[in-house]
C-alpha positions in Angstrom: 143.6 108.5 71.2 146.5 106.4 72.2 146.6 103.0 73.8 148.1 104.6 77.0 144.9 106.5 77.5 142.6 103.5 77.4 142.0 101.6 80.6 140.7 98.0 80.5 138.4 97.1 83.4 138.6 93.4 84.1 136.0 91.1 85.6 137.0 90.9 89.3 136.6 87.9 91.6 133.5 89.2 93.4 133.4 86.1 95.6 136.1 84.0 97.1 137.6 81.7 94.5 134.9 82.2 91.9 136.1 81.7 88.3 133.4 83.3 86.2 130.3 85.6 86.2 127.5 86.4 83.8 126.8 90.0 82.7 123.2 90.6 83.5 122.8 94.2 82.5 124.9 97.1 81.2 124.1 100.5 82.6 126.4 102.3 80.1 127.0 102.3 76.4 130.0 103.3 74.2 130.3 107.1 74.2 128.9 107.5 77.7 130.9 109.4 80.3 131.6 107.5 83.5 132.9 108.7 86.9 135.0 107.1 89.6 132.7 104.8 91.6 129.8 104.8 89.1 128.1 101.4 88.7 128.5 100.3 85.1 127.1 96.8 85.1 125.4 94.1 87.1 126.8 90.6 87.1 125.6 87.2 88.5 128.0 84.7 90.0 127.3 81.2 91.2 126.4 82.7 94.6 125.0 86.2 94.2 124.2 89.2 92.0 126.8 92.0 92.2 126.9 95.6 90.9 130.4 96.6 89.7 131.6 100.2 90.0 134.2 101.6 87.6 137.4 102.8 89.4 138.2 105.8 87.2 136.8 108.7 85.2 136.6 108.7 81.4 134.5 107.9 78.3 133.3 104.4 77.5 135.1 103.3 74.4 133.9 99.7 74.0 131.8 97.0 75.8 133.6 93.7 75.1 130.7 91.4 75.9 126.9 91.7 75.4 124.4 91.1 78.2 123.9 87.4 79.0 127.5 86.4 78.3 129.5 84.4 80.9 133.0 85.9 81.4 136.0 84.4 83.1 137.5 86.3 86.1 140.4 88.5 84.9 139.0 89.1 81.4 138.6 92.7 80.3 134.9 93.6 80.0 134.9 97.3 79.2 137.5 99.8 77.8 137.4 103.4 79.0 139.3 106.3 77.5 140.7 108.3 80.4 142.4 111.0 78.3 140.8 114.3 79.3 138.0 112.3 81.0 137.3 114.7 83.8 134.6 113.8 86.3 131.4 115.9 86.0 131.9 117.0 89.5 135.2 118.6 88.5 133.5 120.5 85.7 130.9 121.9 88.0 133.3 123.3 90.6 136.9 124.5 90.2 137.8 123.3 93.7 140.8 120.9 93.7 140.2 117.2 94.1 142.1 115.0 96.5 144.3 113.4 93.7 145.6 115.7 90.9 145.6 114.4 87.3 148.9 112.8 86.3 150.8 113.6 83.1 150.3 111.3 80.2 153.8 109.7 80.7 152.9 109.1 84.4 149.6 107.6 83.4 151.1 105.1 81.0 153.7 104.1 83.7 151.0 103.3 86.2 149.8 99.7 86.4 146.4 98.9 85.1 143.8 99.8 87.7 142.0 96.9 89.4 138.6 97.3 91.0 139.7 95.6 94.2 142.9 97.5 94.7 143.5 100.4 92.3 140.9 102.7 93.8 140.4 101.3 97.3 137.0 100.0 96.2 135.7 96.5 96.5 133.0 95.2 94.1 129.9 95.3 96.3 127.0 92.9 96.6 123.6 93.8 95.4 121.7 95.9 98.0 124.8 97.2 99.8 125.7 100.1 97.5 129.1 101.3 96.3 131.9 101.6 98.8 132.7 105.1 100.0 135.4 106.7 97.8 138.5 108.2 99.3 137.8 111.3 97.1 134.7 113.1 98.2 132.8 115.2 95.7 130.2 117.8 96.2 126.6 116.9 95.4 125.7 117.3 91.7 123.9 120.6 91.1 120.6 120.6 89.2 120.9 124.2 87.9 119.6 124.4 84.3 122.8 126.1 83.0 125.0 123.5 84.5 122.9 120.7 83.2 122.9 122.2 79.7 126.7 122.4 79.7 126.9 118.8 80.8 124.5 117.6 78.1 126.3 119.5 75.4 129.7 118.2 76.4 128.3 114.6 76.5 126.7 115.0 73.1 130.0 116.2 71.5 132.0 113.4 73.1 129.3 110.8 72.0 129.5 112.0 68.4 133.3 111.6 68.4 132.9 108.0 69.5 130.1 107.2 67.0 127.3 107.0 69.6 124.2 109.2 69.6 122.9 109.6 73.1 119.2 109.9 73.9 117.8 113.4 74.4 118.7 114.6 77.9 116.1 115.9 80.3 116.8 117.7 83.5 116.7 115.5 86.6 113.8 116.0 88.9 115.8 115.2 92.1 119.5 115.2 93.0 119.2 111.8 94.6 120.6 108.9 92.5 123.6 107.9 90.4 124.7 110.0 87.4 124.2 108.4 84.0 125.5 109.4 80.6 122.7 111.7 79.5 122.9 113.9 82.6 120.0 112.4 84.4 120.2 110.7 87.8 119.5 107.0 88.1 117.0 106.4 90.9 118.5 104.5 93.8 116.9 101.1 94.3 118.0 97.5 95.0 117.7 95.0 92.1 114.7 93.1 93.6 112.9 96.5 93.8 113.8 97.3 90.2 112.5 94.0 89.1 109.2 94.6 91.0 108.9 98.0 89.4 109.5 96.5 85.9 106.9 93.7 86.5 104.3 96.3 87.6 105.1 98.7 84.8 106.3 101.5 87.2 108.9 104.1 86.1 111.2 104.4 89.1 111.9 108.0 88.1 108.3 108.9 89.1 108.5 107.2 92.5 109.0 109.2 95.7 111.7 107.4 97.8 111.2 107.0 101.5 114.1 104.7 102.3 117.4 105.8 103.9 119.6 108.0 101.7 116.8 108.3 99.1 116.6 104.6 98.3 113.3 103.4 96.7 111.7 100.6 98.7 109.1 97.9 97.7 106.5 99.9 99.7 107.2 103.0 97.6 106.6 101.0 94.4 103.4 99.6 95.7 102.3 103.0 96.8 103.0 104.4 93.3 100.8 101.6 91.8 98.0 102.3 94.3 98.1 106.0 93.4 97.9 105.4 89.7 94.4 104.9 88.2 93.9 101.5 86.6 93.5 103.1 83.1 96.8 104.8 83.5 98.8 101.6 84.1 100.9 101.0 81.0 100.3 97.8 79.1 103.1 95.4 78.8 105.7 96.4 76.2 105.8 94.5 72.9 108.6 92.0 72.5 111.9 93.7 71.5 113.6 92.8 68.3 116.6 91.5 70.2 115.7 88.4 72.3 116.1 88.9 76.1 118.3 86.8 78.2 116.4 83.7 79.3 115.2 83.9 82.9 116.2 81.1 85.3 112.5 80.0 85.6 110.7 80.0 82.2 107.2 81.3 81.8 104.5 78.6 81.2 104.3 77.7 77.5 101.5 76.4 75.5 101.8 72.7 74.4 100.0 73.7 71.2 102.7 76.2 70.2 106.0 74.8 71.6 107.3 71.3 72.0 110.2 72.1 74.3 112.1 75.0 75.9 115.8 75.3 76.3 117.3 77.2 79.2 121.0 77.9 79.4 122.7 76.4 82.4 124.4 79.3 84.2 124.7 81.2 87.5 123.3 79.5 90.6 121.8 76.6 88.7 125.2 75.8 87.1 127.0 75.9 90.4 124.3 73.8 92.1 124.5 71.1 89.4 128.3 70.9 89.6 128.2 70.8 93.4 125.5 68.1 93.6 127.2 65.9 91.0 130.5 66.2 92.8 128.9 65.4 96.2 126.8 62.5 95.0 129.8 60.8 93.3 132.4 61.6 95.9 130.7 61.0 99.3 128.9 57.7 99.8 125.5 58.8 101.0 123.4 57.0 103.6 119.9 58.2 104.5 117.9 57.2 107.6 114.3 58.1 108.4 112.3 58.5 111.6 108.7 59.6 112.1 108.0 61.5 115.3 105.2 63.1 117.2 106.0 66.8 117.5 102.7 67.9 119.2 104.6 69.2 122.2 107.1 71.1 120.0 104.2 72.8 118.2 102.7 73.9 121.6 106.1 75.3 122.7 106.3 77.3 119.4 103.0 79.0 120.3 104.1 79.7 123.8 107.4 81.2 122.7 105.5 83.6 120.4 104.0 85.1 123.5 107.3 85.3 125.4 108.8 88.8 125.9 112.3 87.6 124.9 111.0 86.8 121.4 109.2 90.0 120.8 109.8 91.1 117.2 111.4 87.7 116.4 110.0 85.1 114.1 109.3 81.9 116.0 108.7 78.8 113.9 109.1 75.0 114.2 112.3 75.3 112.2 113.8 77.3 115.0 113.3 74.4 117.5 114.4 71.9 114.9 117.6 73.8 114.4 118.2 74.0 118.1 117.5 70.2 118.5 120.1 69.5 115.8 122.6 71.7 117.5 122.1 69.8 120.8 122.3 66.5 119.0 125.7 67.6 117.5 126.9 68.6 120.9 126.1 65.1 122.2 127.7 63.5 119.2 130.5 65.9 118.1 132.1 63.4 115.6 129.2 64.0 113.2 130.3 67.6 112.7 133.3 66.9 110.5 134.7 66.9 106.9 136.8 64.5 104.9 140.3 65.8 103.8 141.1 63.6 100.8 144.5 65.1 100.2 145.7 64.6 103.8 143.6 61.4 104.3 142.2 62.9 107.5 138.9 63.4 109.2 138.6 67.0 110.3 136.3 67.3 113.3 134.9 70.9 113.7 134.6 72.4 117.1 132.1 74.9 115.8 128.8 74.6 113.9 128.1 76.9 110.9 124.5 75.8 110.4 123.3 75.9 106.8 119.7 76.5 105.9 118.7 75.6 102.3 116.6 78.5 100.8 114.7 78.5 97.5 115.1 82.0 95.9 114.2 83.4 92.5 117.8 82.8 91.4 117.8 79.1 92.5 118.6 77.1 95.6 121.3 78.5 97.9 122.5 77.4 101.3 123.7 80.3 103.5 124.7 79.4 107.0 124.6 80.9 110.5 128.1 81.3 111.7 128.9 79.8 115.2 125.3 78.7 115.6 126.3 76.4 118.5 127.2 79.4 120.7 123.8 81.2 120.2 120.9 81.3 122.7 117.5 80.5 121.4 116.5 84.2 120.9 119.8 84.9 119.1 119.3 81.8 116.9 115.8 83.1 116.1 117.2 86.5 115.1 119.9 85.0 112.9 117.5 82.7 111.2 115.1 85.5 110.5 117.9 87.6 109.0 119.2 84.7 106.9 115.8 84.0 105.4 114.8 87.6 104.6 118.2 88.3 103.1 118.0 85.3 100.9 114.5 86.2 99.7 115.6 89.7 98.8 118.6 88.3 96.8 121.2 90.0 99.1 123.0 86.9 100.4 126.7 87.5 100.2 129.2 84.8 99.0 130.8 84.6 102.4 127.5 83.7 104.0 127.4 80.6 101.9 130.9 79.4 102.7 132.4 77.1 105.4 129.1 75.5 106.4 129.4 72.3 108.5 125.9 70.8 108.7 122.7 71.8 106.8 118.9 71.7 107.3 116.5 71.6 104.3 112.8 72.1 105.1 110.9 70.3 102.3 107.8 70.4 104.5 107.0 73.9 103.4 106.0 72.4 100.0 103.8 69.8 101.6 106.3 67.0 101.0 106.6 64.3 103.6 110.3 63.8 103.4 113.2 63.2 100.9 116.7 61.9 100.5 118.8 65.1 100.5 122.3 65.3 98.9 125.1 66.6 101.1 126.3 70.1 100.7 129.9 69.7 99.4 132.4 69.6 102.3 129.8 68.7 104.9 129.1 65.5 106.7 125.3 65.6 107.2 122.1 67.2 106.1 118.7 66.9 107.8 115.5 67.0 105.8 112.3 68.1 107.6 109.0 66.9 106.2 105.6 68.5 106.4 104.0 68.6 109.9 100.5 67.0 109.6 97.7 66.0 111.9 97.7 62.2 111.9 96.2 59.4 114.0 98.9 58.4 116.5 99.0 56.0 119.5 99.5 58.3 122.5 99.3 56.9 126.0 97.7 53.7 124.8 95.0 55.4 122.7 94.8 56.5 119.1 94.6 60.3 119.0 95.1 63.0 116.4 98.7 64.3 116.9 101.1 66.6 115.0 103.5 64.3 113.2 106.5 64.7 110.9 109.2 62.6 109.2 112.9 63.5 109.5 115.5 62.2 107.1 119.2 62.4 107.8 121.8 61.9 105.0 125.4 61.5 106.0 128.8 60.7 104.5 129.5 57.1 105.3 133.3 57.6 105.0 133.4 59.4 108.3 130.0 58.8 109.9 129.1 55.2 110.8 125.6 53.9 110.9 125.6 53.9 114.7 126.7 57.6 114.9 124.2 58.7 112.3 121.4 56.8 114.0 122.3 58.4 117.4 122.1 61.9 115.9 118.8 61.3 114.2 117.4 59.6 117.3 118.5 62.6 119.5 116.8 65.1 117.3 113.6 63.1 117.2 113.6 62.7 121.0 114.0 66.4 121.6 111.2 67.3 119.2 109.0 64.7 121.0 109.9 66.0 124.4 111.2 69.6 124.0 112.1 69.8 127.7 115.2 67.8 126.8 116.5 71.1 125.3 117.1 72.1 129.0 118.3 68.8 130.4 120.6 67.9 127.4 121.9 71.3 126.5 
């Protein structure tokens, strides 16, 4: 084995401008055979979870970092020996592939392959799958003799590398990604894999119903329902090697533990840095207003019955978002950012409306691009997609960039209001409190009305008190009299 035959796969910039990522899980081990496009690990950046495909064929020589390690972009994370490392598909069929193997001298002269350019592949976000390769291979065959040849070849190669693979068993279905022992890894998104793990379901036993043989949440629940209660496996005993701490710790007994330490990484680390930077850079001012939203709540119920909103999720947040967009249109100077280097205020003539979302990985703020140009049904559709994508952990890094104004709905937790911190680079953020039935003076009489409290934080460097007050007053006026959406739009 020569150095020229070993390729180093480096941690790519899976977002735009990200500097590090944490290795969540390795799908391969030293001695395993990998093929071009095969997912070898899952990493978590400050913005999303990403599965990384390897851009060449070969045998894994070394994993440079264990799971749970945070690695800088550009650092090699896995070494693969490509000398004689033919893809399994090439062993199964003598048909020529699109790109012939190069001579050793030519291989050593080629620049080191990069995941983003060397193979035409881009590291893909969780849930989107691996990008289509320029070299198409025939589907893997499940014939017993072919499988036996693959298992024998893998075992010999593993012994040469000092690794003993687990006994191989013939795959039950040709749908999935090949792994080192010849089996096929069931296709499922990370949230579905986590669900299966929590419920003690082996994905290899689940019948997929999703497109292209992907296992869905419904498939996992169906497998649980079809399994007798006595057959459900008990939770596994704790492993000898401690697992990577989860972002949210399990409740601990105060009788057995005095404190718990959680490493600051991933989304939590990025959120902390962003909030500290925002709080100590932009002088925050927060104003509050309590408003009667009874008419808005009635309009929400009416829109749910409207044909234009069939299949769309209509909620108070939809009308609050539209009210904010109208207020920005009436007061465009609030939709701006502060350019410290140029000492300029940059007024944006578009609105990328951010919606703060609490996810299992932490708080993220994806935004609806060009929300100002959308009709109410279009805004409802975009809002529904944003929320569902965030909950499933499939929000892309680009969806969380270039926001201009943000809404955070603390009311879903029963909270009256708060003093939100600006998303970095934005000028304002609107907090929406819980909508509650309260006594309210209406037409000279005290009546029970639907009431909420709004809080608007803004950057006092570029938004004066008068401008901030006008924006908040406009939002409140629209929610009190929703017909202003027509007259003011």
